[in-house]
C-alpha positions as CSV (number, residue, x, y, z in Angstrom):
1,X,-28.2,1.6,-3.3
2,X,-27.6,1.7,0.1
3,X,-25.6,-0.9,1.8
4,X,-25.1,-1.6,5.6
5,X,-22.6,-3.0,7.4
6,X,-22.3,-5.8,8.7
7,X,-19.9,-7.5,11.9
8,X,-19.1,-10.9,11.4
9,X,-18.1,-13.7,13.8
10,X,-15.5,-16.0,12.6
11,X,-13.7,-19.0,14.0
12,X,-10.2,-17.7,13.9
13,X,-10.0,-15.1,16.9
14,X,-10.8,-11.5,15.3
15,X,-11.5,-8.0,17.3
16,X,-13.4,-5.2,15.5
17,X,-13.1,-1.7,17.4
18,X,-15.3,0.8,16.0
19,X,-14.4,4.5,16.7
20,X,-17.4,5.9,16.0
21,X,-17.8,9.8,15.7
22,X,-18.8,9.7,19.8
23,X,-15.2,9.1,20.4
24,X,-13.5,11.1,17.6
25,X,-15.3,14.5,18.2
26,X,-13.0,14.8,21.1
27,X,-9.8,14.6,18.4
28,X,-11.7,15.8,14.8
29,X,-12.6,18.7,13.8
30,X,-16.2,19.0,15.0
31,X,-18.0,22.1,13.5
32,X,-21.6,22.8,15.8
33,X,-24.9,23.6,13.9
34,X,-24.9,27.9,13.6
35,X,-28.7,29.3,13.1
36,X,-30.3,30.8,11.2
37,X,-30.1,27.6,8.6
38,X,-33.2,26.8,8.4
39,X,-33.2,27.6,4.2
40,X,-31.2,26.7,1.4
41,X,-30.5,30.2,1.3
42,X,-29.2,30.6,4.8
43,X,-27.1,27.5,4.4
44,X,-23.5,26.9,6.7
45,X,-20.7,26.8,5.0
46,X,-18.8,23.6,5.8
47,X,-15.6,21.4,4.5
48,X,-15.6,17.8,2.9
49,X,-14.5,15.0,4.7
50,X,-10.9,14.4,3.7
51,X,-9.6,11.9,6.4
52,X,-6.8,9.5,5.3
53,X,-5.7,5.8,6.3
54,X,-3.0,6.9,8.2
55,X,-4.7,9.6,10.1
56,X,-6.8,7.2,12.6
57,X,-3.9,5.1,14.2
58,X,-1.3,8.6,14.5
59,X,-4.6,10.0,16.2
60,X,-4.9,12.9,14.1
61,X,-8.6,11.9,13.3
62,X,-8.9,15.0,10.3
63,X,-12.7,14.7,9.9
64,X,-14.3,17.3,10.0
65,X,-17.7,15.7,11.8
66,X,-20.8,17.9,11.7
67,X,-22.6,18.3,15.2
68,X,-26.6,19.7,15.2
69,X,-30.1,19.2,16.6
70,X,-33.2,19.4,14.5
71,X,-36.7,18.5,14.7
72,X,-39.4,17.8,11.7
73,X,-40.1,21.3,11.8
74,X,-36.6,22.8,12.1
75,X,-34.5,21.7,9.0
76,X,-31.0,22.8,8.7
77,X,-29.2,23.5,5.7
78,X,-25.6,23.1,5.4
79,X,-22.9,23.9,2.0
80,X,-20.1,21.8,0.8
81,X,-17.9,21.5,-2.3
82,X,-18.0,18.3,-3.7
83,X,-15.8,16.4,-6.3
84,X,-17.3,14.5,-8.9
85,X,-16.9,10.8,-8.3
86,X,-17.8,8.5,-5.6
87,X,-18.5,10.6,-2.1
88,X,-20.3,9.0,1.0
89,X,-22.5,10.5,3.8
90,X,-21.8,9.2,6.6
91,X,-24.1,9.2,9.8
92,X,-24.2,8.8,13.4
93,X,-26.4,10.5,16.2
94,X,-29.9,9.9,16.4
95,X,-32.3,8.6,13.4
96,X,-33.3,11.5,10.9
97,X,-33.8,12.1,7.4
98,X,-31.7,13.7,4.6
99,X,-31.3,14.8,1.4
100,X,-28.2,16.0,-0.9
101,X,-28.8,18.6,-4.2
102,X,-26.5,20.9,-5.9
103,X,-27.5,24.4,-6.9
104,X,-30.0,23.9,-9.6
105,X,-31.8,20.7,-7.6
106,X,-30.7,18.6,-11.1
107,X,-29.0,16.1,-8.9
108,X,-31.0,15.0,-5.8
109,X,-30.7,12.4,-3.3
110,X,-32.4,11.3,-0.2
111,X,-32.8,8.7,2.5
112,X,-33.1,7.8,6.4
113,X,-30.7,7.2,8.6
114,X,-32.1,4.7,11.2
115,X,-29.6,3.3,13.3
116,X,-29.5,5.3,16.1
117,X,-25.9,5.5,17.7
118,X,-24.8,2.1,16.9
119,X,-22.2,3.3,15.0
120,X,-21.1,5.0,11.4
121,X,-23.9,4.2,8.9
122,X,-22.2,5.3,5.1
123,X,-24.5,5.8,2.1
124,X,-22.5,5.9,-1.2
125,X,-23.5,9.2,-3.2
126,X,-22.2,9.4,-7.1
127,X,-21.8,12.7,-7.5
128,X,-21.8,13.9,-11.0
129,X,-19.6,16.9,-10.9
130,X,-17.7,19.1,-9.1
131,X,-19.2,21.8,-7.2
132,X,-21.1,23.3,-4.1
133,X,-23.5,20.8,-2.8
134,X,-26.5,21.1,-0.3
135,X,-27.2,18.7,2.7
136,X,-30.2,19.3,4.3
137,X,-31.1,17.5,7.4
138,X,-34.4,16.9,9.4
139,X,-36.4,15.2,12.2
140,X,-38.3,12.5,12.2
141,X,-40.4,14.0,15.1
142,X,-41.0,17.0,16.8
143,X,-39.3,16.4,19.3
144,X,-35.4,17.7,19.4
145,X,-32.6,15.5,18.6
146,X,-28.7,15.8,17.6
147,X,-27.3,14.1,14.8
148,X,-23.5,14.1,13.6
149,X,-22.2,13.3,10.0
150,X,-19.7,13.2,7.6
151,X,-19.7,14.0,3.8
152,X,-16.9,13.7,1.3
153,X,-14.4,11.1,1.4
154,X,-15.2,7.5,3.5
155,X,-14.5,7.7,7.4
156,X,-12.2,5.3,8.8
157,X,-12.4,2.5,11.7
158,X,-10.1,0.2,13.4
159,X,-9.7,-3.6,13.5
160,X,-7.6,-6.3,14.6
161,X,-6.9,-10.3,13.3
162,X,-5.3,-12.7,15.3
163,X,-4.7,-16.1,13.3
164,X,-2.0,-19.1,14.5
165,X,0.7,-20.1,11.7
166,X,-0.7,-23.0,9.6
167,X,2.5,-25.1,11.0
168,X,1.5,-24.9,14.8
169,X,4.4,-25.3,17.0
170,X,7.7,-24.1,15.3
171,X,11.4,-26.0,16.7
172,X,14.8,-23.8,16.0
173,X,17.7,-26.3,15.8
174,X,21.5,-25.6,17.0
175,X,22.3,-26.1,13.7
176,X,19.4,-24.8,11.7
177,X,20.0,-20.5,12.1
178,X,16.0,-20.0,10.3
179,X,12.6,-21.5,10.2
180,X,9.7,-20.1,8.5
181,X,5.5,-20.1,9.1
182,X,2.6,-19.2,6.9
183,X,-0.2,-17.4,8.1
184,X,-3.0,-17.1,4.6
185,X,-5.3,-14.2,5.0
186,X,-5.6,-13.4,1.5
187,X,-9.4,-14.9,1.1
188,X,-10.5,-14.0,4.5
189,X,-13.8,-12.4,4.0
190,X,-13.6,-11.5,7.7
191,X,-11.3,-8.3,6.4
192,X,-12.8,-5.5,5.3
193,X,-12.5,-4.6,2.0
194,X,-9.4,-2.0,1.7
195,X,-8.2,-3.0,5.2
196,X,-4.6,-1.6,5.3
197,X,-2.0,-2.9,7.7
198,X,-0.5,-0.4,10.3
199,X,1.0,-2.4,13.2
200,X,2.3,-6.6,12.8
201,X,3.2,-8.4,16.1
202,X,4.0,-11.8,16.6
203,X,2.5,-13.3,20.0
204,X,3.7,-16.9,21.1
205,X,7.1,-15.7,21.1
206,X,9.2,-14.7,24.7
207,X,11.9,-12.6,24.5
208,X,14.7,-15.0,23.9
209,X,12.6,-17.4,21.4
210,X,14.1,-15.9,18.3
211,X,17.3,-13.7,17.4
212,X,15.0,-12.0,14.6
213,X,11.7,-12.1,13.2
214,X,10.9,-10.6,9.6
215,X,7.4,-10.8,8.3
216,X,7.0,-10.7,4.2
217,X,3.7,-10.6,2.1
218,X,2.9,-11.4,-1.5
219,X,3.2,-7.7,-2.4
220,X,6.8,-8.0,-1.9
221,X,7.2,-5.8,1.9
222,X,9.4,-7.2,4.3
223,X,9.2,-5.7,7.6
224,X,11.6,-6.3,10.5
225,X,9.6,-6.7,14.1
226,X,11.2,-5.1,17.1
227,X,13.5,-7.5,18.6
228,X,11.7,-8.8,22.1
229,X,8.4,-7.5,21.3
230,X,8.7,-8.7,18.0
231,X,6.2,-6.2,16.5
232,X,6.2,-3.1,14.3
233,X,4.0,0.3,14.2
234,X,3.9,2.9,12.0
235,X,2.9,0.9,9.1
236,X,-0.2,2.4,7.6
237,X,1.6,4.7,4.7
238,X,3.1,1.4,3.1
239,X,-0.2,0.6,2.1
240,X,0.2,-3.0,2.7
241,X,-3.6,-4.9,2.6
242,X,-4.4,-6.6,5.2
243,X,-6.0,-9.7,2.9
244,X,-2.8,-11.2,2.0
245,X,-0.6,-13.8,2.7
246,X,2.1,-13.8,5.0
247,X,5.2,-15.3,6.1
248,X,7.5,-15.2,8.8
249,X,11.0,-15.7,9.0
250,X,12.7,-16.8,12.6
251,X,16.3,-16.4,13.0
252,X,18.4,-18.3,15.8
253,X,20.7,-20.9,16.4
254,X,19.7,-22.2,19.7
255,X,16.9,-25.2,20.3
256,X,13.9,-23.8,21.1
257,X,10.1,-24.6,20.4
258,X,7.2,-22.4,19.9
259,X,3.6,-21.8,18.6
260,X,3.5,-18.5,16.7
261,X,0.4,-16.1,16.1
262,X,0.5,-13.3,13.8
263,X,-1.5,-10.6,15.1
264,X,-2.6,-7.6,12.3
265,X,-4.2,-4.4,13.2
266,X,-5.7,-2.4,10.3
267,X,-7.6,0.7,9.2
268,X,-10.2,0.5,6.9
269,X,-12.9,2.9,5.0
270,X,-16.5,2.2,6.3
271,X,-18.0,1.9,3.0
272,X,-20.3,-0.7,3.4
């Protein structure tokens, strides 16, 4: 069943950054349609999408994005090797019809993409067995229009969430070397499913608010933030779930008061 992706507004400050195909094509492996590809026998060979969560924050953009134009009288055919299991047809551009079938046409899936240039729309496919499959793109009218798609693994997008500590203001005392603050995100449904942290930052601190700041989660990870800027980047390879409960530990030996806000930037698969 086709699923739609919705952006939700929430009380805690949350910012979703949609990358979309249009801005990705400058960095991605963008493949232009090559005519003739009007029949199954003339299908243009393309690669399945194999983007990784760590690609997007690093601006690697390994997704292979197919870029073409079509009309209702000019179908475009593509041939791609897909592995068995869950795959995604991720669509963008102008509205178009599409279908996917295997060599013998014993597997067949079709749908319509309606959301004109409003972000990536994924369609979940259950591929019965590994092998070559054919994608057919057809315009909805006789007027030529452009389209974009990837097929294979999911594409990824970026988001950010900011949440104040449950304790509010933190007061450090000269006789106490550490204080802690808690940030509960384990049940925060505004964070997309399977979102992975790639940057942690602690706002609300000055350069002299603490001597050291570390952030830990329920998965057993502890991240030491860079002194003075109080952030750590390049965390995607740790596969830390953004939906988790986090605790910050502040180390200092002077009297000071601050109100910390945890900022988490994450990358997530666009699958719903």
